[in-house]
C-alpha positions as CSV (number, residue, x, y, z in Angstrom):
1,G,-5.0,-16.2,1.0
2,H,-5.4,-12.8,-0.6
3,P,-7.4,-10.2,1.0
4,A,-10.4,-9.1,-1.5
5,A,-11.2,-6.0,0.3
6,G,-9.9,-3.8,3.1
7,R,-9.0,-0.7,4.3
8,I,-5.6,0.8,3.0
9,A,-4.4,4.1,4.2
10,L,-1.4,6.4,4.3
11,S,-0.5,8.7,7.2
12,V,2.2,11.5,7.3
13,N,3.2,12.8,10.7
14,G,-0.3,11.0,12.2
15,Q,-2.8,12.7,9.6
16,I,-4.2,10.8,7.2
17,R,-3.3,11.8,3.6
18,Q,-4.4,8.8,1.6
19,E,-7.4,6.3,2.2
20,G,-8.9,3.4,0.1
21,D,-10.2,-0.3,-0.1
22,L,-8.3,-3.3,-1.8
23,A,-12.2,-3.7,-3.2
24,D,-12.0,-0.4,-5.1
25,Q,-8.9,-1.3,-7.4
26,I,-9.5,-2.5,-11.2
27,W,-7.5,-5.7,-10.7
28,P,-8.3,-8.0,-7.7
29,V,-4.9,-8.4,-5.6
30,P,-4.6,-12.6,-6.5
31,D,-4.4,-11.3,-10.3
32,I,-1.8,-8.4,-9.4
33,V,0.2,-11.3,-7.5
34,A,-0.5,-13.9,-10.3
35,T,0.6,-11.6,-13.2
36,L,3.5,-9.9,-11.3
37,S,4.8,-13.5,-10.8
38,R,5.1,-14.3,-14.2
39,F,7.9,-12.0,-14.6
40,V,9.6,-11.6,-11.4
41,A,10.1,-13.8,-8.5
42,L,7.9,-12.7,-5.5
43,A,9.2,-13.1,-1.7
44,P,8.2,-12.7,1.4
45,G,8.2,-8.7,2.6
46,D,8.1,-7.7,-1.3
47,L,5.9,-4.4,-1.9
48,I,3.9,-3.8,-5.1
49,F,3.1,-0.8,-5.9
50,T,-0.2,-0.6,-8.0
51,G,-1.3,3.1,-7.9
52,T,-2.7,5.6,-5.4
53,P,-5.9,7.0,-4.7
54,E,-6.0,10.8,-3.8
55,G,-4.0,12.6,-1.5
56,V,-0.8,12.7,-3.3
57,G,1.5,15.6,-1.9
58,A,5.1,16.2,-1.2
59,I,6.9,14.6,1.9
60,V,10.1,16.5,3.2
61,K,13.1,14.8,5.4
62,G,12.0,14.4,8.8
63,D,8.0,13.2,7.8
64,K,6.9,10.0,9.6
65,L,5.1,7.7,7.2
66,D,2.6,4.9,8.2
67,G,1.5,2.9,5.3
68,E,-1.5,0.0,6.8
69,I,-3.6,-2.5,5.0
70,V,-6.2,-3.5,7.5
71,G,-5.7,-6.9,8.7
72,I,-2.0,-7.6,7.3
73,G,-0.5,-5.0,8.9
74,T,1.5,-1.2,9.0
75,L,4.6,-0.2,7.2
76,R,6.0,2.8,9.1
77,T,9.6,4.6,8.0
78,R,10.5,8.2,8.6
79,I,12.4,9.9,5.5
80,V,15.8,11.0,6.4
């Protein structure tokens, strides 16, 4: 199933930039997936961007980003 709660975070170069909890979203994860699935075919590995907690800031070439949903996994990338 889909998690109803859990820490979500984004670190830039090892420093937490954004942090929140899935429970704080306006709509639960299953509702978001169900609604979006009516319009597009979703596949494993797809990312759904729903908004952002405070902490938005610029990133630059060379920055290393780690996005995490506790219990789900971490996505790592470097800006080139």
